[in-house]
N, CA, C and O atoms as CSV, one atom per row, in Angstrom:
chain,resi,resn,atom,element,x,y,z
A,1,MET,N,N,85.432,50.247,103.845
A,1,MET,CA,C,84.802,51.521,104.141
A,1,MET,C,C,85.850,52.622,104.069
A,1,MET,O,O,86.985,52.445,104.513
A,2,GLN,N,N,85.464,53.739,103.517
A,2,GLN,CA,C,86.402,54.836,103.341
A,2,GLN,C,C,86.700,55.523,104.662
A,2,GLN,O,O,85.918,55.464,105.611
A,3,ASP,N,N,87.823,56.161,104.693
A,3,ASP,CA,C,88.247,56.927,105.850
A,3,ASP,C,C,87.334,58.136,106.031
A,3,ASP,O,O,86.831,58.678,105.046
A,4,LEU,N,N,87.115,58.561,107.255
A,4,LEU,CA,C,86.254,59.694,107.571
A,4,LEU,C,C,86.697,60.950,106.837
A,4,LEU,O,O,85.863,61.684,106.307
A,5,GLN,N,N,87.998,61.204,106.798
A,5,GLN,CA,C,88.526,62.399,106.125
A,5,GLN,C,C,88.292,62.334,104.621
A,5,GLN,O,O,87.997,63.353,103.997
A,6,GLN,N,N,88.422,61.135,104.027
A,6,GLN,CA,C,88.177,60.978,102.591
A,6,GLN,C,C,86.722,61.284,102.246
A,6,GLN,O,O,86.440,61.948,101.248
A,7,ILE,N,N,85.817,60.802,103.062
A,7,ILE,CA,C,84.399,61.061,102.833
A,7,ILE,C,C,84.122,62.557,102.943
A,7,ILE,O,O,83.413,63.126,102.113
A,8,PHE,N,N,84.681,63.185,103.962
A,8,PHE,CA,C,84.501,64.631,104.157
A,8,PHE,C,C,85.045,65.398,102.955
A,8,PHE,O,O,84.387,66.313,102.459
A,9,ASN,N,N,86.231,65.038,102.485
A,9,ASN,CA,C,86.832,65.712,101.334
A,9,ASN,C,C,85.972,65.541,100.077
A,9,ASN,O,O,85.829,66.477,99.290
A,10,HIS,N,N,85.409,64.364,99.893
A,10,HIS,CA,C,84.551,64.108,98.745
A,10,HIS,C,C,83.297,64.988,98.811
A,10,HIS,O,O,82.870,65.538,97.797
A,11,ILE,N,N,82.724,65.116,99.981
A,11,ILE,CA,C,81.551,65.981,100.170
A,11,ILE,C,C,81.908,67.419,99.827
A,11,ILE,O,O,81.130,68.110,99.169
A,12,GLN,N,N,83.063,67.874,100.260
A,12,GLN,CA,C,83.500,69.240,99.986
A,12,GLN,C,C,83.667,69.471,98.476
A,12,GLN,O,O,83.297,70.527,97.964
A,13,GLU,N,N,84.225,68.480,97.769
A,13,GLU,CA,C,84.387,68.577,96.310
A,13,GLU,C,C,83.035,68.708,95.618
A,13,GLU,O,O,82.862,69.549,94.736
A,14,ILE,N,N,82.080,67.875,96.018
A,14,ILE,CA,C,80.744,67.905,95.416
A,14,ILE,C,C,80.080,69.253,95.672
A,14,ILE,O,O,79.459,69.820,94.773
A,15,LYS,N,N,80.207,69.763,96.881
A,15,LYS,CA,C,79.629,71.070,97.206
A,15,LYS,C,C,80.228,72.173,96.332
A,15,LYS,O,O,79.517,73.076,95.892
A,16,LYS,N,N,81.524,72.096,96.085
A,16,LYS,CA,C,82.184,73.106,95.241
A,16,LYS,C,C,81.667,73.020,93.807
A,16,LYS,O,O,81.410,74.049,93.181
A,17,LYS,N,N,81.515,71.811,93.283
A,17,LYS,CA,C,80.994,71.634,91.928
A,17,LYS,C,C,79.565,72.162,91.823
A,17,LYS,O,O,79.203,72.798,90.834
A,18,GLN,N,N,78.751,71.893,92.855
A,18,GLN,CA,C,77.384,72.411,92.872
A,18,GLN,C,C,77.388,73.936,92.862
A,18,GLN,O,O,76.607,74.562,92.145
A,19,LYS,N,N,78.257,74.519,93.650
A,19,LYS,CA,C,78.343,75.976,93.744
A,19,LYS,C,C,78.732,76.574,92.394
A,19,LYS,O,O,78.182,77.599,91.990
A,20,ASP,N,N,79.672,75.946,91.697
A,20,ASP,CA,C,80.096,76.442,90.388
A,20,ASP,C,C,78.950,76.417,89.380
A,20,ASP,O,O,78.754,77.379,88.637
A,21,ILE,N,N,78.195,75.325,89.353
A,21,ILE,CA,C,77.082,75.203,88.413
A,21,ILE,C,C,75.998,76.222,88.742
A,21,ILE,O,O,75.455,76.858,87.838
A,22,LYS,N,N,75.681,76.383,90.008
A,22,LYS,CA,C,74.654,77.347,90.418
A,22,LYS,C,C,75.080,78.767,90.072
A,22,LYS,O,O,74.253,79.589,89.676
A,23,SER,N,N,76.348,79.051,90.220
A,23,SER,CA,C,76.854,80.386,89.896
A,23,SER,C,C,76.728,80.670,88.401
A,23,SER,O,O,76.324,81.765,88.011
A,24,ALA,N,N,77.066,79.708,87.576
A,24,ALA,CA,C,76.942,79.865,86.129
A,24,ALA,C,C,75.479,80.055,85.739
A,24,ALA,O,O,75.175,80.853,84.852
A,25,TYR,N,N,74.592,79.346,86.379
A,25,TYR,CA,C,73.160,79.468,86.117
A,25,TYR,C,C,72.660,80.872,86.475
A,25,TYR,O,O,71.921,81.486,85.705
A,26,ARG,N,N,73.065,81.372,87.642
A,26,ARG,CA,C,72.666,82.731,88.050
A,26,ARG,C,C,73.192,83.777,87.076
A,26,ARG,O,O,72.489,84.733,86.749
A,27,ASP,N,N,74.424,83.599,86.613
A,27,ASP,CA,C,74.994,84.534,85.640
A,27,ASP,C,C,74.191,84.538,84.348
A,27,ASP,O,O,73.956,85.596,83.765
A,28,ALA,N,N,73.767,83.362,83.897
A,28,ALA,CA,C,72.976,83.265,82.673
A,28,ALA,C,C,71.615,83.940,82.856
A,28,ALA,O,O,71.128,84.609,81.945
A,29,LEU,N,N,71.007,83.768,84.016
A,29,LEU,CA,C,69.725,84.425,84.281
A,29,LEU,C,C,69.877,85.941,84.309
A,29,LEU,O,O,69.041,86.661,83.763
A,30,ASN,N,N,70.932,86.423,84.935
A,30,ASN,CA,C,71.151,87.865,85.036
A,30,ASN,C,C,71.425,88.507,83.683
A,30,ASN,O,O,71.268,89.719,83.534
A,31,ALA,N,N,71.824,87.730,82.714
A,31,ALA,CA,C,72.082,88.256,81.372
A,31,ALA,C,C,70.786,88.400,80.563
A,31,ALA,O,O,70.789,89.032,79.507
A,32,SER,N,N,69.697,87.829,81.038
A,32,SER,CA,C,68.422,87.855,80.327
A,32,SER,C,C,67.618,89.103,80.706
A,32,SER,O,O,67.331,89.332,81.881
A,33,GLU,N,N,67.260,89.904,79.702
A,33,GLU,CA,C,66.468,91.123,79.933
A,33,GLU,C,C,65.063,90.785,80.420
A,33,GLU,O,O,64.543,91.431,81.329
A,34,GLU,N,N,64.452,89.773,79.814
A,34,GLU,CA,C,63.098,89.392,80.221
A,34,GLU,C,C,63.077,88.983,81.694
A,34,GLU,O,O,62.146,89.317,82.427
A,35,TYR,N,N,64.104,88.265,82.112
A,35,TYR,CA,C,64.208,87.840,83.509
A,35,TYR,C,C,64.303,89.056,84.428
A,35,TYR,O,O,63.656,89.094,85.474
A,36,LYS,N,N,65.104,90.046,84.042
A,36,LYS,CA,C,65.246,91.259,84.849
A,36,LYS,C,C,63.922,91.999,84.957
A,36,LYS,O,O,63.571,92.489,86.030
A,37,ASN,N,N,63.181,92.085,83.849
A,37,ASN,CA,C,61.877,92.749,83.872
A,37,ASN,C,C,60.893,92.037,84.797
A,37,ASN,O,O,60.158,92.669,85.555
A,38,LEU,N,N,60.897,90.728,84.716
A,38,LEU,CA,C,60.018,89.957,85.593
A,38,LEU,C,C,60.394,90.134,87.057
A,38,LEU,O,O,59.516,90.185,87.919
A,39,LEU,N,N,61.679,90.227,87.346
A,39,LEU,CA,C,62.114,90.456,88.719
A,39,LEU,C,C,61.604,91.796,89.244
A,39,LEU,O,O,61.188,91.897,90.398
A,40,ASP,N,N,61.637,92.828,88.393
A,40,ASP,CA,C,61.129,94.139,88.802
A,40,ASP,C,C,59.637,94.076,89.109
A,40,ASP,O,O,59.183,94.619,90.116
A,41,LYS,N,N,58.874,93.408,88.237
A,41,LYS,CA,C,57.438,93.264,88.473
A,41,LYS,C,C,57.173,92.478,89.757
A,41,LYS,O,O,56.258,92.786,90.520
A,42,LEU,N,N,57.998,91.461,89.970
A,42,LEU,CA,C,57.859,90.637,91.160
A,42,LEU,C,C,58.110,91.453,92.423
A,42,LEU,O,O,57.414,91.271,93.422
A,43,LYS,N,N,59.085,92.343,92.394
A,43,LYS,CA,C,59.361,93.206,93.546
A,43,LYS,C,C,58.168,94.102,93.851
A,43,LYS,O,O,57.815,94.305,95.013
A,44,GLU,N,N,57.553,94.634,92.807
A,44,GLU,CA,C,56.373,95.489,92.996
A,44,GLU,C,C,55.221,94.694,93.616
A,44,GLU,O,O,54.553,95.167,94.535
A,45,LEU,N,N,54.999,93.488,93.103
A,45,LEU,CA,C,53.923,92.652,93.626
A,45,LEU,C,C,54.188,92.240,95.073
A,45,LEU,O,O,53.265,92.192,95.887
A,46,ARG,N,N,55.434,91.947,95.388
A,46,ARG,CA,C,55.773,91.577,96.766
A,46,ARG,C,C,55.553,92.747,97.719
A,46,ARG,O,O,55.092,92.560,98.845
A,47,ALA,N,N,55.885,93.956,97.262
A,47,ALA,CA,C,55.671,95.135,98.097
A,47,ALA,C,C,54.182,95.325,98.364
A,47,ALA,O,O,53.788,95.624,99.491
A,48,ARG,N,N,53.360,95.153,97.343
A,48,ARG,CA,C,51.904,95.276,97.511
A,48,ARG,C,C,51.380,94.182,98.426
A,48,ARG,O,O,50.532,94.437,99.282
A,49,LYS,N,N,51.878,92.972,98.250
A,49,LYS,CA,C,51.489,91.844,99.104
A,49,LYS,C,C,51.824,92.142,100.556
A,49,LYS,O,O,51.027,91.863,101.452
A,50,LYS,N,N,53.001,92.706,100.789
A,50,LYS,CA,C,53.443,93.037,102.143
A,50,LYS,C,C,52.518,94.077,102.770
A,50,LYS,O,O,52.197,93.980,103.955
A,51,GLN,N,N,52.084,95.076,101.986
A,51,GLN,CA,C,51.173,96.095,102.489
A,51,GLN,C,C,49.855,95.456,102.944
A,51,GLN,O,O,49.328,95.792,104.004
A,52,ILE,N,N,49.339,94.544,102.143
A,52,ILE,CA,C,48.092,93.873,102.489
A,52,ILE,C,C,48.266,93.030,103.749
A,52,ILE,O,O,47.402,93.030,104.626
A,53,GLU,N,N,49.385,92.313,103.838
A,53,GLU,CA,C,49.646,91.471,105.010
A,53,GLU,C,C,49.737,92.306,106.277
A,53,GLU,O,O,49.191,91.922,107.312
A,54,VAL,N,N,50.419,93.441,106.207
A,54,VAL,CA,C,50.552,94.306,107.381
A,54,VAL,C,C,49.183,94.815,107.810
A,54,VAL,O,O,48.880,94.862,109.003
A,55,SER,N,N,48.363,95.193,106.849
A,55,SER,CA,C,47.023,95.683,107.147
A,55,SER,C,C,46.194,94.620,107.866
A,55,SER,O,O,45.551,94.909,108.875
A,56,VAL,N,N,46.209,93.404,107.351
A,56,VAL,CA,C,45.440,92.327,107.962
A,56,VAL,C,C,46.050,91.914,109.300
A,56,VAL,O,O,45.329,91.563,110.234
A,57,LYS,N,N,47.373,91.955,109.390
A,57,LYS,CA,C,48.055,91.566,110.623
A,57,LYS,C,C,47.677,92.484,111.779
A,57,LYS,O,O,47.602,92.038,112.924
A,58,GLN,N,N,47.443,93.751,111.494
A,58,GLN,CA,C,47.028,94.688,112.540
A,58,GLN,C,C,45.682,94.276,113.124
A,58,GLN,O,O,45.435,94.459,114.316
A,59,ASP,N,N,44.821,93.723,112.289
A,59,ASP,CA,C,43.513,93.267,112.764
A,59,ASP,C,C,43.619,92.019,113.636
A,59,ASP,O,O,42.724,91.737,114.433
A,60,PHE,N,N,44.699,91.282,113.487
A,60,PHE,CA,C,44.894,90.030,114.218
A,60,PHE,C,C,46.016,90.130,115.258
A,60,PHE,O,O,46.669,89.126,115.544
A,61,SER,N,N,46.250,91.285,115.815
A,61,SER,CA,C,47.399,91.475,116.703
A,61,SER,C,C,47.363,90.564,117.926
A,61,SER,O,O,48.402,90.036,118.323
A,62,SER,N,N,46.198,90.368,118.531
A,62,SER,CA,C,46.134,89.503,119.714
A,62,SER,C,C,46.412,88.042,119.348
A,62,SER,O,O,47.054,87.321,120.112
A,63,GLU,N,N,45.932,87.613,118.187
A,63,GLU,CA,C,46.185,86.241,117.758
A,63,GLU,C,C,47.668,86.013,117.473
A,63,GLU,O,O,48.201,84.934,117.736
A,64,PHE,N,N,48.331,87.040,116.930
A,64,PHE,CA,C,49.759,86.895,116.660
A,64,PHE,C,C,50.568,86.861,117.955
A,64,PHE,O,O,51.625,86.232,118.006
A,65,GLN,N,N,50.091,87.521,118.985
A,65,GLN,CA,C,50.760,87.440,120.287
A,65,GLN,C,C,50.666,86.018,120.818
A,65,GLN,O,O,51.638,85.469,121.336
A,66,LYS,N,N,49.475,85.426,120.683
A,66,LYS,CA,C,49.300,84.024,121.092
A,66,LYS,C,C,50.202,83.118,120.264
A,66,LYS,O,O,50.798,82.179,120.793
A,67,LEU,N,N,50.303,83.397,118.967
A,67,LEU,CA,C,51.139,82.601,118.073
A,67,LEU,C,C,52.598,82.638,118.519
A,67,LEU,O,O,53.277,81.611,118.516
A,68,ASP,N,N,53.077,83.813,118.899
A,68,ASP,CA,C,54.452,83.939,119.394
A,68,ASP,C,C,54.641,83.157,120.691
A,68,ASP,O,O,55.674,82.515,120.885
A,69,ASP,N,N,53.647,83.208,121.579
A,69,ASP,CA,C,53.721,82.447,122.828
A,69,ASP,C,C,53.765,80.955,122.555
A,69,ASP,O,O,54.523,80.220,123.188
A,70,TYR,N,N,52.944,80.508,121.605
A,70,TYR,CA,C,52.944,79.088,121.241
A,70,TYR,C,C,54.292,78.666,120.665
A,70,TYR,O,O,54.758,77.556,120.921
A,71,LYS,N,N,54.908,79.532,119.904
A,71,LYS,CA,C,56.207,79.224,119.298
A,71,LYS,C,C,57.259,78.990,120.373
A,71,LYS,O,O,58.045,78.046,120.290
A,72,VAL,N,N,57.269,79.857,121.381
A,72,VAL,CA,C,58.223,79.710,122.484
A,72,VAL,C,C,57.951,78.416,123.247
A,72,VAL,O,O,58.882,77.679,123.571
A,73,ASP,N,N,56.676,78.138,123.537
A,73,ASP,CA,C,56.309,76.908,124.239
A,73,ASP,C,C,56.719,75.678,123.442
A,73,ASP,O,O,57.221,74.706,124.006
A,74,LEU,N,N,56.506,75.722,122.138
A,74,LEU,CA,C,56.840,74.586,121.278
A,74,LEU,C,C,58.340,74.322,121.272
A,74,LEU,O,O,58.765,73.170,121.357
A,75,GLU,N,N,59.143,75.370,121.174
A,75,GLU,CA,C,60.599,75.196,121.202
A,75,GLU,C,C,61.043,74.586,122.527
A,75,GLU,O,O,61.892,73.695,122.555
A,76,SER,N,N,60.472,75.065,123.606
A,76,SER,CA,C,60.812,74.554,124.929
A,76,SER,C,C,60.419,73.085,125.065
A,76,SER,O,O,61.196,72.273,125.567
A,77,ASP,N,N,59.213,72.750,124.617
A,77,ASP,CA,C,58.745,71.370,124.713
A,77,ASP,C,C,59.558,70.438,123.817
A,77,ASP,O,O,59.829,69.300,124.201
A,78,ASN,N,N,59.948,70.899,122.631
A,78,ASN,CA,C,60.784,70.072,121.745
A,78,ASN,C,C,62.146,69.791,122.377
A,78,ASN,O,O,62.663,68.679,122.274
A,79,THR,N,N,62.720,70.789,123.023
A,79,THR,CA,C,63.994,70.587,123.718
A,79,THR,C,C,63.828,69.579,124.845
A,79,THR,O,O,64.665,68.695,125.026
A,80,MET,N,N,62.748,69.715,125.600
A,80,MET,CA,C,62.486,68.801,126.703
A,80,MET,C,C,62.272,67.378,126.188
A,80,MET,O,O,62.746,66.420,126.799
A,81,LEU,N,N,61.552,67.232,125.051
A,81,LEU,CA,C,61.323,65.924,124.458
A,81,LEU,C,C,62.633,65.285,124.008
A,81,LEU,O,O,62.857,64.095,124.230
A,82,SER,N,N,63.494,66.076,123.379
A,82,SER,CA,C,64.792,65.563,122.934
A,82,SER,C,C,65.643,65.115,124.121
A,82,SER,O,O,66.260,64.051,124.084
A,83,ASP,N,N,65.671,65.932,125.170
A,83,ASP,CA,C,66.456,65.586,126.356
A,83,ASP,C,C,65.943,64.301,127.005
A,83,ASP,O,O,66.727,63.436,127.394
A,84,ALA,N,N,64.617,64.186,127.117
A,84,ALA,CA,C,64.031,62.990,127.732
A,84,ALA,C,C,64.320,61.747,126.882
A,84,ALA,O,O,64.623,60.681,127.419
A,85,ALA,N,N,64.225,61.886,125.556
A,85,ALA,CA,C,64.492,60.748,124.671
A,85,ALA,C,C,65.947,60.319,124.754
A,85,ALA,O,O,66.245,59.126,124.792
A,86,LEU,N,N,66.848,61.284,124.781
A,86,LEU,CA,C,68.271,60.955,124.873
A,86,LEU,C,C,68.595,60.295,126.205
A,86,LEU,O,O,69.377,59.345,126.256
A,87,THR,N,N,68.004,60.788,127.273
A,87,THR,CA,C,68.214,60.190,128.591
A,87,THR,C,C,67.721,58.749,128.615
A,87,THR,O,O,68.399,57.859,129.127
A,88,LYS,N,N,66.544,58.530,128.061
A,88,LYS,CA,C,65.966,57.184,128.022
A,88,LYS,C,C,66.830,56.252,127.175
A,88,LYS,O,O,67.038,55.093,127.534
A,89,LEU,N,N,67.331,56.761,126.052
A,89,LEU,CA,C,68.182,55.962,125.175
A,89,LEU,C,C,69.487,55.589,125.869
A,89,LEU,O,O,69.967,54.463,125.743
A,90,MET,N,N,70.056,56.540,126.601
A,90,MET,CA,C,71.319,56.279,127.310
A,90,MET,C,C,71.139,55.223,128.405
A,90,MET,O,O,72.095,54.535,128.762
A,91,LYS,N,N,69.930,55.092,128.934
A,91,LYS,CA,C,69.642,54.072,129.941
A,91,LYS,C,C,69.391,52.712,129.299
A,91,LYS,O,O,69.237,51.711,129.998
A,92,GLY,N,N,69.349,52.674,127.943
A,92,GLY,CA,C,69.132,51.422,127.234
A,92,GLY,C,C,67.672,51.078,127.035
A,92,GLY,O,O,67.345,49.965,126.624
A,93,GLU,N,N,66.795,52.018,127.320
A,93,GLU,CA,C,65.364,51.777,127.164
A,93,GLU,C,C,64.929,52.097,125.737
A,93,GLU,O,O,65.606,52.835,125.021
A,94,THR,N,N,63.802,51.537,125.338
A,94,THR,CA,C,63.239,51.792,124.016
A,94,THR,C,C,62.613,53.178,124.013
A,94,THR,O,O,61.888,53.555,124.934
A,95,VAL,N,N,62.908,53.926,122.958
A,95,VAL,CA,C,62.385,55.278,122.844
A,95,VAL,C,C,61.363,55.292,121.712
A,95,VAL,O,O,61.695,55.051,120.551
A,96,GLU,N,N,60.096,55.582,122.077
A,96,GLU,CA,C,59.037,55.599,121.088
A,96,GLU,C,C,57.860,56.391,121.657
A,96,GLU,O,O,57.569,56.316,122.850
A,97,VAL,N,N,57.190,57.148,120.793
A,97,VAL,CA,C,55.978,57.863,121.182
A,97,VAL,C,C,54.885,57.553,120.170
A,97,VAL,O,O,55.163,57.125,119.050
A,98,THR,N,N,53.632,57.774,120.579
A,98,THR,CA,C,52.479,57.477,119.731
A,98,THR,C,C,51.588,58.707,119.669
A,98,THR,O,O,51.342,59.358,120.685
A,99,ASP,N,N,51.101,59.024,118.464
A,99,ASP,CA,C,50.207,60.184,118.334
A,99,ASP,C,C,48.749,59.749,118.522
A,99,ASP,O,O,48.467,58.588,118.820
A,100,GLU,N,N,47.843,60.694,118.342
A,100,GLU,CA,C,46.429,60.436,118.571
A,100,GLU,C,C,45.830,59.428,117.599
A,100,GLU,O,O,44.757,58.884,117.861
A,101,TYR,N,N,46.508,59.169,116.474
A,101,TYR,CA,C,46.024,58.212,115.481
A,101,TYR,C,C,46.734,56.863,115.583
A,101,TYR,O,O,46.666,56.044,114.666
A,102,ASN,N,N,47.407,56.646,116.693
A,102,ASN,CA,C,48.158,55.426,116.966
A,102,ASN,C,C,49.315,55.202,116.002
A,102,ASN,O,O,49.701,54.060,115.754
A,103,ASN,N,N,49.873,56.281,115.458
A,103,ASN,CA,C,51.088,56.191,114.658
A,103,ASN,C,C,52.279,56.261,115.607
A,103,ASN,O,O,52.356,57.137,116.468
A,104,ASN,N,N,53.198,55.330,115.434
A,104,ASN,CA,C,54.381,55.295,116.293
A,104,ASN,C,C,55.502,56.125,115.690
A,104,ASN,O,O,55.693,56.144,114.474
A,105,TYR,N,N,56.239,56.808,116.551
A,105,TYR,CA,C,57.376,57.616,116.132
A,105,TYR,C,C,58.588,57.178,116.931
A,105,TYR,O,O,58.512,56.951,118.139
A,106,GLU,N,N,59.709,57.063,116.233
A,106,GLU,CA,C,60.962,56.770,116.917
A,106,GLU,C,C,61.944,57.888,116.587
A,106,GLU,O,O,61.851,58.511,115.530
A,107,PRO,N,N,62.874,58.138,117.482
A,107,PRO,CA,C,63.785,59.268,117.264
A,107,PRO,C,C,64.799,58.993,116.160
A,107,PRO,O,O,65.163,57.851,115.882
A,108,ILE,N,N,65.237,60.080,115.547
A,108,ILE,CA,C,66.312,60.014,114.559
A,108,ILE,C,C,67.424,60.917,115.079
A,108,ILE,O,O,67.216,62.105,115.323
A,109,PHE,N,N,68.584,60.344,115.240
A,109,PHE,CA,C,69.724,61.109,115.721
A,109,PHE,C,C,70.676,61.352,114.559
A,109,PHE,O,O,70.927,60.451,113.759
A,110,THR,N,N,71.204,62.560,114.465
A,110,THR,CA,C,72.137,62.886,113.404
A,110,THR,C,C,73.409,63.463,114.003
A,110,THR,O,O,73.423,63.970,115.125
A,111,VAL,N,N,74.473,63.370,113.220
A,111,VAL,CA,C,75.742,63.965,113.606
A,111,VAL,C,C,76.093,65.015,112.571
A,111,VAL,O,O,76.098,64.741,111.371
A,112,LYS,N,N,76.383,66.200,113.033
A,112,LYS,CA,C,76.798,67.278,112.139
A,112,LYS,C,C,78.143,67.787,112.619
A,112,LYS,O,O,78.461,67.731,113.807
A,113,PHE,N,N,78.926,68.286,111.674
A,113,PHE,CA,C,80.223,68.843,112.011
A,113,PHE,C,C,80.170,70.341,111.847
A,113,PHE,O,O,79.605,70.862,110.886
A,114,LYS,N,N,80.774,71.030,112.811
A,114,LYS,CA,C,80.799,72.479,112.800
A,114,LYS,C,C,82.257,72.923,112.746
A,114,LYS,O,O,83.121,72.366,113.422
A,115,LYS,N,N,82.507,73.942,111.921
A,115,LYS,CA,C,83.874,74.447,111.786
A,115,LYS,C,C,84.316,75.020,113.123
A,115,LYS,O,O,83.579,75.778,113.754
A,116,THR,N,N,85.525,74.657,113.557
A,116,THR,CA,C,86.032,75.170,114.847
A,116,THR,C,C,87.180,76.125,114.638
A,116,THR,O,O,87.729,76.652,115.606
């Protein structure tokens, strides 16, 4: 098995190669006149779409307030679920939940690295 640092370095190399290819692709697109024209039309259509959305959103203002409340509740409940699952796992117990259709779910834990 490879060393942790070697794996990390390999991931960094691949990310750099991906970035280079994506950059070359964007440059090629920006050189195309037809692409630029389509982008301008797309901006106009998005602006019109936004106007329509704002108009309809005003009609649904109370529902959007409820939606925001649900979002906060959902984030809180997800945090509570994660904490409870981790606590149960640390005690050596089996961690599993079942939905209304009797589908079983088990937790997935991941490790991520953050630049310090």
